[in-house]
C-alpha positions as CSV (number, residue, x, y, z in Angstrom):
1,M,-18.6,-23.2,6.5
2,N,-19.9,-20.4,4.4
3,N,-23.5,-21.8,4.3
4,F,-23.3,-22.1,8.0
5,K,-22.4,-18.2,8.2
6,V,-25.4,-17.5,6.1
7,Y,-27.7,-19.5,8.4
8,F,-26.2,-18.0,11.4
9,L,-26.5,-14.4,10.0
10,L,-30.2,-15.0,9.0
11,T,-31.1,-16.3,12.5
12,V,-29.3,-13.4,14.3
13,V,-31.0,-10.9,12.0
14,T,-34.4,-12.5,12.5
15,L,-34.1,-12.2,16.3
16,F,-32.8,-8.7,16.0
17,M,-35.8,-7.6,13.8
18,L,-38.3,-9.3,16.3
19,M,-36.8,-7.1,19.1
20,V,-36.9,-4.1,17.1
21,G,-40.5,-4.7,16.2
22,D,-41.5,-5.2,19.8
23,L,-39.5,-2.0,20.9
24,I,-41.3,0.2,18.3
25,A,-44.6,-1.3,17.9
26,G,-45.4,-3.9,20.7
27,H,-47.0,-7.2,19.8
28,P,-48.3,-6.2,16.5
29,G,-44.7,-5.1,15.7
30,I,-43.4,-8.6,16.5
31,L,-45.8,-10.1,13.9
32,V,-44.9,-7.7,11.2
33,A,-41.2,-8.1,12.0
34,A,-41.6,-12.0,11.7
35,L,-43.3,-11.5,8.2
36,L,-40.5,-9.0,7.0
37,A,-37.8,-11.3,8.5
38,L,-39.4,-14.2,6.5
39,L,-39.4,-12.2,3.2
40,M,-35.8,-10.9,3.9
41,N,-34.6,-14.5,4.5
42,I,-36.1,-15.8,1.3
43,N,-34.6,-12.8,-0.8
44,A,-31.2,-13.2,0.9
45,Y,-31.1,-17.1,0.2
46,F,-32.6,-17.3,-3.2
47,Y,-32.4,-13.8,-4.8
48,S,-29.4,-12.0,-3.1
49,D,-27.6,-12.0,-6.4
50,V,-30.5,-10.6,-8.5
51,I,-31.0,-7.9,-5.9
52,V,-27.3,-6.8,-5.8
53,L,-27.1,-6.8,-9.6
54,R,-30.3,-4.6,-9.8
55,L,-29.0,-2.2,-7.1
56,H,-26.0,-1.4,-9.2
57,H,-28.0,-1.3,-12.6
58,A,-26.0,-4.2,-13.9
59,K,-27.0,-5.6,-17.5
60,K,-26.1,-8.7,-19.2
61,M,-23.0,-8.3,-21.5
62,D,-23.3,-9.2,-25.3
63,A,-22.3,-13.0,-25.8
64,A,-20.3,-11.9,-28.7
65,L,-17.8,-9.6,-26.8
66,P,-14.2,-10.9,-26.8
67,I,-14.3,-10.8,-23.0
68,Q,-16.6,-13.9,-23.2
69,D,-13.7,-15.8,-24.6
70,I,-11.6,-15.0,-21.7
71,I,-14.1,-16.0,-19.0
72,K,-14.8,-19.3,-20.9
73,A,-11.1,-20.2,-20.8
74,L,-10.8,-19.3,-17.1
75,A,-14.0,-21.4,-16.3
76,D,-12.6,-24.4,-18.2
77,K,-9.3,-24.1,-16.5
78,A,-11.0,-23.9,-12.9
79,G,-13.4,-26.7,-13.8
80,L,-16.4,-24.5,-13.1
81,P,-19.5,-23.5,-15.2
82,I,-19.2,-20.3,-17.2
83,P,-20.5,-17.4,-15.0
84,T,-22.9,-14.9,-16.6
85,L,-21.1,-11.6,-17.2
86,Y,-22.8,-8.2,-16.4
87,L,-22.0,-4.7,-17.3
88,I,-22.3,-1.7,-14.9
89,E,-22.3,1.6,-16.8
90,N,-20.0,3.4,-14.6
91,D,-16.7,5.0,-15.3
92,V,-15.1,4.0,-12.0
93,P,-13.2,0.8,-12.4
94,N,-14.4,-2.2,-10.2
95,A,-15.9,-5.6,-10.3
96,F,-17.8,-8.2,-8.1
97,A,-19.1,-11.8,-8.2
98,V,-22.3,-13.0,-6.7
99,G,-24.3,-16.2,-6.8
100,R,-25.7,-18.9,-4.6
101,N,-23.4,-21.5,-6.1
102,A,-21.2,-22.0,-9.1
103,K,-24.0,-22.8,-11.5
104,K,-25.9,-19.7,-10.7
105,A,-22.8,-17.3,-10.4
106,S,-22.4,-13.9,-12.1
107,I,-19.6,-11.3,-12.6
108,A,-20.2,-7.7,-12.8
109,L,-17.7,-5.4,-14.3
110,T,-17.9,-1.6,-14.6
111,A,-17.4,0.0,-18.0
112,G,-14.5,1.9,-16.4
113,L,-12.7,-1.3,-15.6
114,I,-12.9,-2.6,-19.0
115,K,-11.7,0.7,-20.5
116,I,-8.5,1.1,-18.4
117,L,-7.3,-2.5,-18.1
118,N,-5.3,-4.3,-20.8
119,S,-6.2,-7.8,-21.8
120,D,-3.8,-9.4,-19.3
121,E,-5.1,-7.3,-16.3
122,L,-8.7,-7.9,-17.3
123,T,-7.9,-11.7,-17.4
124,A,-6.4,-11.3,-13.8
125,V,-9.5,-9.5,-12.5
126,L,-11.8,-12.2,-13.9
127,A,-9.6,-14.9,-12.5
128,Y,-9.8,-13.2,-9.0
129,E,-13.6,-13.2,-9.3
130,M,-13.6,-16.8,-10.4
131,A,-11.5,-17.5,-7.3
132,H,-14.4,-16.3,-5.1
133,I,-16.8,-18.5,-7.0
134,L,-14.4,-21.5,-6.5
135,H,-14.1,-20.6,-2.8
136,R,-17.9,-20.3,-2.4
137,D,-17.5,-16.8,-1.1
138,T,-20.2,-15.4,-3.4
139,F,-23.2,-16.8,-1.5
140,V,-22.4,-15.4,1.8
141,G,-21.3,-12.1,0.4
142,G,-24.5,-11.5,-1.6
143,A,-26.6,-12.7,1.4
144,I,-24.9,-10.3,3.7
145,A,-25.3,-7.4,1.3
146,T,-28.9,-8.1,1.0
147,V,-29.6,-8.3,4.7
148,A,-27.3,-5.5,5.9
149,G,-28.8,-3.2,3.4
150,G,-32.3,-4.0,4.4
151,I,-32.2,-3.9,8.3
152,T,-31.6,-0.2,8.4
153,G,-34.7,0.5,6.6
154,I,-36.7,-1.9,8.8
155,A,-35.5,0.0,11.9
156,D,-37.0,3.3,10.7
157,K,-39.9,4.1,13.1
158,S,-41.7,6.0,10.3
159,V,-41.9,2.9,8.3
160,W,-43.7,1.0,11.2
161,A,-46.0,3.9,11.8
162,S,-47.0,3.9,8.2
163,I,-47.5,0.2,8.2
164,F,-49.9,0.3,11.3
165,G,-51.4,3.7,10.4
166,M,-51.4,4.4,14.2
167,H,-49.2,5.4,17.0
168,V,-46.2,3.4,17.9
169,K,-45.3,1.7,21.2
170,N,-42.8,4.2,22.3
171,K,-43.7,7.9,21.6
172,N,-40.1,9.2,22.5
173,P,-39.2,11.4,19.4
174,H,-35.6,10.5,19.9
175,L,-36.3,6.7,19.7
176,N,-35.9,6.5,15.9
177,G,-32.5,8.2,15.9
178,V,-31.4,6.0,18.7
179,V,-32.5,2.8,17.0
180,M,-30.7,3.8,13.8
181,M,-27.7,4.7,15.7
182,V,-27.5,1.1,16.9
183,V,-28.5,-0.6,13.6
184,G,-25.8,0.9,11.4
185,P,-22.9,-0.5,13.6
186,I,-24.8,-3.8,13.9
187,A,-25.1,-4.2,10.1
188,T,-21.4,-3.4,10.0
189,L,-20.6,-5.9,12.6
190,L,-22.6,-8.7,10.8
191,I,-20.6,-8.0,7.7
192,R,-17.2,-8.0,9.5
193,L,-17.9,-11.2,11.5
194,A,-19.0,-13.1,8.3
195,I,-16.4,-11.7,5.9
196,A,-12.7,-12.4,6.8
197,R,-10.1,-10.2,5.3
198,S,-8.1,-13.2,4.7
199,R,-10.6,-14.2,1.9
200,E,-9.2,-11.4,-0.2
201,Y,-5.7,-12.7,0.1
202,E,-6.9,-16.3,-0.8
203,A,-8.8,-14.9,-3.8
204,D,-5.7,-13.0,-4.9
205,A,-3.5,-16.1,-4.7
206,T,-6.0,-18.4,-6.4
207,G,-6.7,-15.7,-9.0
208,A,-3.1,-15.2,-9.8
209,A,-2.6,-18.9,-10.1
210,L,-5.6,-19.2,-12.4
211,C,-4.3,-16.5,-14.8
212,G,-0.8,-17.6,-14.3
213,N,0.8,-14.4,-13.5
214,P,0.4,-12.5,-10.2
215,L,1.9,-9.3,-11.8
216,W,-1.1,-9.0,-14.0
217,L,-3.4,-8.8,-11.0
218,A,-1.0,-6.5,-9.0
219,S,-1.1,-4.1,-12.1
220,A,-4.9,-4.2,-12.3
221,L,-5.2,-3.4,-8.5
222,E,-2.7,-0.5,-8.8
223,K,-4.8,1.0,-11.7
224,I,-8.2,0.5,-9.7
225,E,-6.9,2.0,-6.6
226,V,-5.7,5.1,-8.5
227,A,-8.8,5.6,-10.3
228,K,-10.9,5.2,-7.0
229,S,-8.9,8.0,-5.5
230,Q,-9.8,10.4,-8.3
231,S,-13.5,9.7,-8.6
232,V,-16.6,8.8,-6.7
233,F,-18.6,5.5,-7.2
234,V,-22.0,7.1,-6.4
235,L,-24.1,3.9,-6.3
236,A,-21.5,2.2,-3.9
237,E,-21.7,5.3,-1.6
238,I,-25.5,5.0,-1.5
239,R,-25.3,1.4,-0.8
240,P,-22.2,0.8,1.3
241,A,-23.4,-2.6,2.5
242,T,-22.5,-4.0,-0.9
243,A,-18.8,-2.6,-0.6
244,H,-17.3,-6.0,0.5
245,L,-18.3,-7.6,-2.7
246,F,-15.9,-5.5,-4.8
247,I,-12.4,-6.4,-5.7
248,V,-11.3,-3.1,-4.1
249,N,-13.3,-1.2,-1.6
250,P,-15.4,1.3,-3.8
251,L,-16.1,3.7,-1.1
252,H,-14.5,7.2,-1.4
253,S,-15.8,8.6,1.9
254,K,-13.2,8.0,4.5
255,K,-15.9,7.5,7.3
256,L,-17.8,5.0,5.1
257,A,-14.6,3.3,3.9
258,A,-13.5,2.9,7.6
259,L,-16.8,1.7,8.8
260,F,-17.2,-1.0,5.9
261,A,-13.5,-1.9,5.9
262,T,-13.7,-5.6,5.0
263,H,-10.6,-5.4,2.6
264,P,-7.0,-5.4,3.5
265,S,-5.1,-2.4,2.1
266,T,-4.7,-2.5,-1.6
267,E,-0.9,-1.7,-1.1
268,A,-0.5,-5.0,1.1
269,R,-2.3,-7.1,-1.5
270,I,-0.1,-5.8,-4.3
271,L,3.1,-6.3,-2.2
272,R,2.0,-9.9,-1.5
273,L,1.4,-10.6,-5.3
274,K,4.7,-9.0,-6.4
275,K,6.6,-11.0,-3.9
276,G,5.2,-14.2,-5.3
277,P,6.6,-16.4,-8.3
278,I,6.1,-14.8,-11.7
279,S,4.4,-17.9,-13.1
280,V,2.1,-19.7,-10.6
281,P,0.6,-23.2,-11.3
282,F,-3.1,-23.6,-10.7
283,V,-4.4,-26.6,-8.9
284,A,-8.2,-26.9,-8.7
């Protein structure tokens, strides 16, 4: 089902880009749009994980760190390959997982997350991210982040003008603003259509079962939410199309958070976890 979502998304975005290309630059615009769509589709399918990790300046973690033992134990329990761990040098606690499949999966953690969570809470967060890998959410999530983040730039009329080195099809000075007003909500709509809020509850439940204690994850979510309200995750604010990937919506801006609201409220997730049994058996 997730693969179908990606294919459908790439088809819709390609058609949309062709229409924008025709609107702004006529027949030459359609040709350029087709080439750009091809490049975007290739990047979204094969390199979305690499792109997202680079956008957030993530670097591979030292293989000797104790956290590597935690992820190895969780991977063994889930029956999955060990994902590559990345560190984002940011004090705001958060995490996400990306990868086309389990063999190519990566989990990125911020320095702030590792700093404020104890061993049990960190295990729960890693288990939650492993749940997304197990459910194959990482492929569609990364592809959407790549595509949604790219189409806004392609809709910029100045980009097309510089490409052609000539006048564009429509000389209306307000056209670019109109196009961008349309593109933003479309990018958001694509994310919301492909990412169901229920996936967070499912990942919470599976992550709680994988680590063995839902209260560990509830405690981690509480700490992340409190820290989020006290600081701004600048890279996430600049690239809101990646917000759906994180364990907690990282956007501090209320307008952006509302626009890219793909997560259920953290309070609702915590309440569900606390209502569950203290010890949860994991079934792969």
